[in-house]
N, C-alpha and C positions, 0 to 999 in steps of 0.2 A: 579347328579352333582358331588358327591364325586369321582366317577371313572374318570370323566373328569378332575377334579382338580389334581387327582393323576397322570393322563396321561401327563398333560401339565406342571405341577409345581413340583419342587423338594420337597423332604421331608422337608428341611429347610424352604422353602417358605410356605408350607402347615402349618407347626407348627407355623410360625410367623403369618399367617393369622388367624388361629383359636385362637391363644393367643390374638391377637388384638380384635377379636369379644368377647372373654371371658372377657377381661378387660373392654370393652365397656359395656357389659351387667352388669358386676359387678358395674360399676360406676352408671348405671341407677338404679339398685336395691338399692345401698347405698343412692342415692339421694332420692328415694321414701321413704325409711325407715326414713331418717332424716325429710322429709316433714311430714310423718305420725306422728312421735313423736312430732314434733313441733305443729302440729294441735291438738294432744291430750292434750298437755300442755295448749294450749289456751282454749280448752274446759273445762279443769279442773279449769282454772282460772275463766272462766265465771260462772261455777257451784259454785265455792267458793264465788263469788260475790253475787250470788242469795241467797246462803245459809247464808252468813253473814248478808245480809239485813233482811232475815227472822228471824234469831236469835236475831238481834238487836231489831226488833219490838216486838218479843216474850218476851224478857227480860224487855222491858219497861212495858208491860202489867203485867208481873209477879211482878214487883216492885210496880205497882199501886195496885195490889191485896193485896200485903203484907201490904201496908199503910192502906188499908181499914180494913184488919184483925187486925191491931194494934188499930184501933179505937174501935173495938168490943171486943178486948182483947184476940183474938185467935192466936196472933203471938207475938213473943218476939222481944226485941231489936236486939239480935244476928241474928234472921232471917232477920230482916230489913237490918242490915249492910251487911250480906252475899249477899242478892239480889242486893243491891246497888253496892257492889264490882264487881259482875258479870256484871252488867249493865255498870259500868265504863270501864271494860276491853273490852266490845264490842265497846264502843265508841272509845277507843284507837286503836282498830283493823282497824277502818275506816280512821284513821289518819296516818297510817304507812304501808310500804311494798307494795305488789302487789295490795292489795285491794284499798289502797289510790290512786295508779296510775290509776287503772281502774275507780274509782269513779270520779277522776278529769277530765276524758275524757267524762263523761256523763253530758250533759247540765242541770243545775239547781240542781243536786244532791249535788254538793259540797257546795252550799249555805245552803241546808237543813242540811248537816252534821255539818256545822259551828254553825247553830242555835241549833241543838241538843246538841252539845258540850257545848255551853254557858248555856243551861238549866241544863245539868247534873252538870256543875261546880257550878251553883247556888244552886242546891239541895245538893251538897257536902258541901257547906258553911253552909247550914241549919243544916245538920246532923253532922257536924264536932265535936260539943261538945260531942256527944254520943261515940266517939272513946275513949275519956278520962274518961267519966263518963256515963255509960249506964242509970243511974238513972235520968239523966237530961232530959229524954224524957218527952214531954208534948203534950197535945192535940193541942195546938196552933202550935207547930212545925210540927205535922202531917198534919194539915189543910194547912199550908203554903206549905208543900212539895206536897200535892195533887193538889194544885193550879198550881204548875209548871208542874206536870206530865201530865195534860190534854193537854197542847200544845205539849209536847214531844211525846205523842201517835200519834197526828196528823202528826207531822213531820216524825217520823219513818215509819208510814204507807205510806206516800208519797215516802219516800226513797225506800221502798220495791217495790212499784208499778213502780216507774221510773227505777229501776235496772232491774226488770223483763222485762219491755218494751224494754229497751236497749239491753238486752241479746237476746231477741226474734228477734229484728231487726238485730243484728250482725249475728245471726245464719242464718237468711234468706239471708243476703248478702253473707255469707260464702257458703251457698248451691248454690246460683247463680254463684259465682266464681268457685266452684268445677265443676258445670255443664259446664261452659265455658272451664275450664282446661281439663275436660274429652274430650270435643270436639277438643280442640287444640292438646291434646295427640293423639287422634285418627288420626287427620290430619298428625301430625308428624310421627306417626307409618306408615301410608300409604306412606308418602313421603320417610321415611327410607327404607321401603320395596322396593319401586320403585327404589330408589338410589342403594340399595343393589343388586337388579336385574341388573341394569345398570352396577354397579361395577363388578359383577361377569361376565357379558357379556364382559365388557372391558378387564377383566383379562384373560378370555378365549381367546379373540381375540389376546391380547398381548402375551399370552402363545403360541398360534399357530404361531404368528410371530417370537417369540423367538425360538420356536422349529425349525421353518424353517431356521432361522439364525444359530442356533446351528448345524443343519445338514450341512448347507452351510459352516460354519466355520470348522466343522469336515472334510468335503471333502477338503476344502482349506488346513487345517492342514495336512491332509494325502498327498495332493499334495506337500506341502512344505517339508514334511518328505521325500517323494520320491525324490524331487529335491535335498534336502540336501544329501540324500544317494547317488544319482547319482554324486553330486558334490564331495562328500567324496571319492567315487570310482574313479572319474576322477582325484582328487588330488592324491590319492594313486597310481593310474596308472601313473600319471605324475612323482611322486617321484620314483616309480619303474623303469619307463622308464629312468629317469635321472640317477638312480643308475646303471642300466644295461648299458646305453650308456657310462657313466663314466668308468665303469669297462672295457667294450669292447674297448674303445678308449685308456684308460690309460695302459691297458696290453701291446698292441704292442708299445705304445709310450714309455713305460719303456725300451723296447729293443732299441728303437731309441736313447733315451737320454743316456741310459747306455753305449751303444756301442760308441756313440759320445764321451762320457767322457773317455772311455778306449782308443779310437783311438788318443786322444790328446797326449798320450805319444809315440805313434807308428809312427806318420807321421813325415817326415823329410824335405820335400820340401815346399817352400813358397806357391806354388799353392795348394798343398794338405791341408796346413793350411787354406787357403782361402776357399776351398771347405768345410772343416770341420767346420769352423766358420759359413758359410752359413747354414750348416745342424743344428748346435746348435741353431742359431737364429730362424730357422723355427720350431724346436722342442720346444724351449722356447715360441715362439709365440703361437703355438698350445696349449701348456699347459696353457698359460695365458688366452686363449679364453675359455678353459674348466673351469678353475678356476672362471672366470667372470660369466659364465653361472650358475655354481653351487652356487656361492655367491648370485647371483640374486635369484635363486630358494630358498635358505635358507631364504633370507630376505622376499620374497613373502609369504612363508609358516609360517612366524613368529618364525623361529627357531634361530634368531640372538641373541646371548648373548654377552653382553658387560662387560668387567672387570671394576672394580673400585678400583684401587690401586695406590699408589704413584709411580711416575717415574721421572727420570731426563730428562726433555724435551730438554734441551740444548744438552745433549749427544745423545738423540734420533735423533734430527734434524741434528747435525753435522755429526754423523755416516752415516746417509742416504745421505746427500748432498755432503759429501766428495767423496763418490763413483761416483756421477754424475760429479763432478769436474774432477776427474781423467779420467773418461770415455770419456769426451768431449774435452780432451786436444788436440787431434789431428784432431778434426773436425772443420768445419767452424762455429760452434755455440759456443759462450762463455756462460758457465753456472756459475752463481755466487749465493751466498746466503748471506743474512744479518739477523742477530739475534739482535734485539733491546737490548741495554745494560740494559734497565730497566726490561727486561723480567725475572720474577722469575725463579728460577732453577727447583723447584719441583712442580709438579701438581698432582692432583688425577684424574685418568681417565684410558682409555684403550689405552695404548701406541701402541699396535699392529695395532688397527684399525686407529689410528691417522696416523701412518706410512703408512698404506695402502692408506688412502685418499691423503696424500702428494705425495706418489709415483705415484698415478693415475694422479694427476694434473700436476706433473712435466713431466711424460712420455707423457701426452697429449700435453703439450707445446712443448717438444722437437720433437714430431712426426710431428707437423704442422708448425714447423719453419725450413725453408730451410737454412737460414743464419741469422746472427745477434746475439741476446742474449736472454737468459732465466734467470730470476732472481726470487729467492724465498725469500720472506720477512716475518719474523715472529715477532710479537710484541704483547704486552698486550693492549687490548682495554680499559679495566678498571680493577678493582681489581680481578674479577673472570671471565674474558672473554679473550679468545685468538683469535687473528686475524692472519690469514694466507693468503698471497697474492702471486700468481705466475704470473709474467709478462712475456710476450714474444713479439717478433717482427715478428710474423708470418703473415699469410695471413689475419687474422681478420675474424670476423663473422658479417653478417648483422643482423639488428634487427629482421627481419622475421625468420631467421634461429635460432636465440638465443632461441626462444620459444620452439624449438624442441630439444634443446641440452640435456635436462634432461629427455627425453622420451626413453623408453626401445627400444633397437635394432634400434636406429635412429642415422643417421649422417647427416651433413648439406647438402650434395649432393652426387650423385652417383660417381662422379669423385674422391672425397676424399676417398670413400669406396674402389675404385679400387686401388688408389695410396698408401693407408695406411691400414695395416692390423688391424683388430679389430672387435668386435661385436656390438659396440655402447652401451655397458653396463657400461663402466668405470665411466662415469659421473653420471649415474643413481645410481650405487652402492655408489658413493661418497655422493650423495644427501640423499640416504636412511640412510647411516651411520651417516651423520651429523645430520639428523632429529632424529635419534635414540639417539644421544647425546644432543638433544634439542637445536641444533644450526641452523644456516642458511648458505646457499651457493648461490652464484650468479656470474654473469659475466658482465663485461663492455668491449666492443670491438668496434673497428673501422676497416672497411675493408681497407686492404692495410697498416695499421699501426701496428696492433697487438691486443692482448687481455690481460685482467687481470681477472683471476679467483680468487675469494675470498671466504673465509668462516669464520664465527664467531662461536666459540664453547665455551659454558659455562664450565669452569673448575675451581675448587677451588684449589688455590695454598697453599702450606704448607711450613713452614720454614725448613731450613736444620737441625735445632736442634730437630725438631719433627719427622723426618723420616730418615730412612737409604735408600739411593737410591738403586734401584734394578739394578744391573749390570750383564749382561750375562758374565759368566766366559770365559776366553780365551780358545778356543777349542784346546786341546792338542791331538796329535795323539793317537789313541786308543792302549792299550796294546794288546799283542797277546793272543788270546783265541781260543777255539775250538767251531766253530759255526755250528749248524745243520740247513741247509736250506731245507725247505719242500716246493717244487714247482713243478708243473706238466708241466709248459711251458718250452720247451728246451732252447729257447732264453733267457728267464728270469733266468733260471738256470745258464747259462753261464755268464750273466751279474752279477748276485749276487756273483757267485764264484770268478770271476776275480777281481771284485771290492774289495771283502773281502780279497783276497790274496794280492792285492796291498796295503791294509791297514795292512798287516802283520798277517792276521788271518789264522787259520787252518780250512778248510771248508769241511763239509760232506754234500752230496746232497741225498735227497730221493724225490720220485715223487708222493707220496700219503700219506695220514694220517696213514694208517695201517702200512706201512713200517717205518714211523717215530716212531710210538709207539713201534714197535719191536726193532728198533735201540736204542731208549731211555731206554727201559727196560734192554737191554743187556749191553749198554755202558753209563749208566747214569753218572757215576763219571767222565767221560772224557769230557762231554758236559758242556759248560759254558752258552750258550744262544741258543734259538731256534727262527729262523725266519720262520713264518708259513703263507703260502698262505691260503686264505679263501675258495676258490672254487676249489675242486680237486675231481678226481674220487675215488671210493671205500669208502673213508672216508674224509669228508671235514675238514677244519680247526677248526671250533667251536666244532664239535663232538670229534675230536682228542684231543683238549685241555681239554674238560670236562673229557674224559676218563683218560688222564694223571693226572689231578688233583686228581681224585678218586684213582688212583694208588699211587700217592704221599701220600695221606692221609692214605691209608691202610698200607703202609710200613714205615710211619713216616719219609719220605725223606724231605730234605730241598727244599724250593720252587725253581723251575727252572724258570728263566726269559723266557717268551714266548711272542714274539712280532708279531702282525699281519702284514702281508705283502700283502696289498690289493690295488686294484684300486677303491674301493668304498670309498667315502669320505663323505657321508651323515651322519648327527648326529646319526641317528638310527643305522647305521653300527658300528660307534665308540662305542655306548652304548652296542651293541651286543657283541663286542669284550671283553669289560670289564666284561660283565655279565657272559660269559662262563669261565672266569678265566684268560684271557690274561692280560699282564701287560702294553701293549701299542700298538701303531700302527704306521707304516710307510707307506705312500701312494706312489703308483706307478704313474708316474716314479720318481725314486729317484736318487740321485747322491752320489758319494763317501763321500762328505762332510756331507750329511745327514746320511749316514751309520755310519760315524765316530762319529757324535753327538749321535746316538743311542747306539753305543757300549760304549761310555764314560758314558752314562746315566745308562745303565743296567749292566755294568761290572765294577768292581772296582780294581781287582788285577792286578798289573803291572808286566811286564816281569822280572824286576829286583827282585821283591819279589818272583816270581815263581822260580828263579834260586838259591835263597838262601836256604841253608840247608846242612846237612851233606852228602847227596848223590849227590850234584852238585858241579861243579868246578867253583868258583867265583874268578875273578881276582880283587884285590883291587886297583892295580895301573897298568893299562893296558900299559902305556908307558914304564914301567920297566919290563914288562913280556917278557919272552923268549919263543921260540917255545917249548922248552923242558918242561916247566911248564904249558903250556896251554893244556887244555882238548879240543880236536877238536870236539868230539861228546858227547852228554849227553846220557849215556847208558839207563837210565830210559825212556827218551822220545823215543829213538829208539825202545825199546821193546814195548812201548805202540803203536807206529805207526805200528809195525809189527803185533800186535794183532788186531788192528783196521781195517787195509786195507789188501786187497789181494795183493800178490806180484806184479802183473802187474800194478795195480793202484798205488801202492807205488813207483814203479820204474818210472812211468810216472810223478808223482808229484815231485820226487827228480830231475829227468832230467830237468823238466821245471824250477825248482829253479836254478839249476846249469847253465843252458843255459842263463837264464836272469841275472845271477850274473855278467857276464862280462859287460852287458849294464849298470847295476846299478853302477859298479865301474867306468865306463866311465863318467856317470853323476856326480858321487861324485867328480871325479878329475876335471871335467869341472866347477862345482860349486866352488870348492876350488880355482882354478886358476882365476875365475872371481870374487872371494871374495863375492859370494852370500851366506851369512851364513844361511839365512832362507831356501833356496833351499837345502843347504847341510844338515841341520837338518831334513827336511822333508824326504829326500831320505834316510838318515841314519836311521831314525825311521822306515821307511818302510822295509828296509833291516833287521833291528834288529828284527822286528816282524816276518817276513818270516823265518829268520834263526832260531829264538827261537822255532817256531812252529814245525820245523823239527829236533830240537835237535842240531843244529850247534852252540854249545856254544861259541867257540872261535870267530867265525864271529860275533855273536850277541853281545859279549862283546866289540869288536872293534867298531862295529856300534853304540853301546850305548855311547862309549867314544866320538865318533864324534858328536853324537846328543847332548851330554851334554857339548860340548866344548864351550869356551867363544868366543864371536865375536872378542875379542882382541888377540885370540890365533894366534901364528905365523903359516904361511903357511907350513913351513918346518916340524913342529910337526904334522900338520894335514896330510901332504903328507906321512909322515912316517907311520901313521896309515893306510892310503889307500894302501901303499905298502905292509904292513903286511896283509891286506885283500886279495890282489892279491896272495900272497904266500899261505895264508890259503885256497884259493879257490881250489888249486890243492890238498892240503893235505886233505881237506874235501871230495873231489871227491874220492880220494884214500881210505879214511876211510869208505865211503859208500860202495865202491867195496869190501873192506876187510870184511865188515859185511854182504855182500850178499844183499844189499839193492839197488844197482845200477848196 
């Protein structure tokens, strides 16, 4: 049996079973011991009863014998009193304690005890004078006592006989009861044995069933593990697929977006501008589709992170909606927005995700409204809830189609899918984002009338005294720096180089990580920031960054800003960039504005600071400068350029700058004549950066003066600076020729 139990039951179950049996047997043994001791006590009580009756009768006879001896003179008064005292104590024993209780249960004995007690008390009264005076003994006293003792002997004899008879009867009854109990115990033992056998059988059967269930559960668990593993592999494959597809799509898209951005300054005809605008819209649409798919993938995989920080909701909404107002000024759709005056200014939440939801809802309304109006209304629902409504006068949505609005990759019908671009993920993403904020989103619509998309978002508002609003700083044009671009794709090299040059940066290109390492080790001091592609031949971006960080540590060099330039946008890729030692990431496709943000973030030294120092020529008052006092070229910068570049590349770079200088001057003059001060400042800043990176100090200083000019500055003074720039263009060309650089 034990091997069977060992096979079907666990060690814990076996220990518990044997412990229960052991405790059960212990309880039986303890009960038997208690019963045996109780029985022994009762036997001793019966024996004491018989013995006390015998002693009582014997003491009566001894007292009678002493009285007889007193008559013949063979006993003394002391002997008589001693015997009477013993007799009296035997009488008291029958009147107290367990003996008295036992006697009281025997029929007739209690009356005999009372009679003997009365006789002994009578004898005590007869003998009482002897306690004070032993000489008071007399024959008359002895005879009187003998008269009482005769009846006493008869009574004690009857007590002895009756107690013996009662004890014998009780023992007979006890033996009969014990016989019955033995029989009952035997029956119980047999029943217990039978029940034990049945219990063991049931346990074995249950053990077999449990064993089969455990095997089935183990098989099911193994199947679930395999299913989970397959699901994990599928999820990983999906993530890898999304990452690869994102990279493979974004890489050429970067060329499309970048080239379109660069062409915006080159096209001259209205038709070309129209073609370029169509190209930009298509590229932006494709990028929006990719971003929607990636956002949806992040949400589905549980990688969505929400910020929880104070922000100015009025500024957030006004900034967003103002752009739509300006955008729709020349269209047949009127866009308006209303912010309830009672709306608190500061809330705690994720401003970026709220902006994304609002943009999706507004874009959706504008997309499906051919004419009429779109209105965005924002108001507090109660103290800690925000209500956003976007009304449109579009085609409307039927009740049946409304049920499919918030389903992934779903649009109300195929005709809409053909007429309007999109994945059908915008509203799904809105719904998931709102739900992640513990809010609700819905729609009310009537076909032919329009729709109203609404969402309620729980957000705690805070007072202006408790929080400093987070405002994005105004983006200033980046200062000129030397940027190392590590990129293997020729188109992306061109895009990055031209964009950076238009931002006034000095650019060096390498096409793999090993070349970048060699260049960094040779010209570390001249590099301000590195833009690093992630996937390259020979040595990829992460490995290149790790090796450079090790080189920095070994040589105690200041940390070089390294920014990943990648088409992978999944969270794990961003984490990978930071893990290997990169400082940030810019995703392809990117624009000049995004590059400008990046440079402002990771580089801090301005061109005006770079020009200060004993070895540079700085003009404190440009308007008062003459040609004789101006340094046309910065000798140090020119020497550094000649050390960095081979002569052919340097001549190409300088020729490109000088050839574009005439176009820049034309744009400056046009902005000045049209009094477009913002355009003037942007163009002047771009010229300043490009000139400073090539050491054209005089041109850079005039451009800086134009950039820093006041909007109230007279056109004559500004035109004077532009005229000086035209004169300096020829002098700068000649200076480059004289130095053998052009």
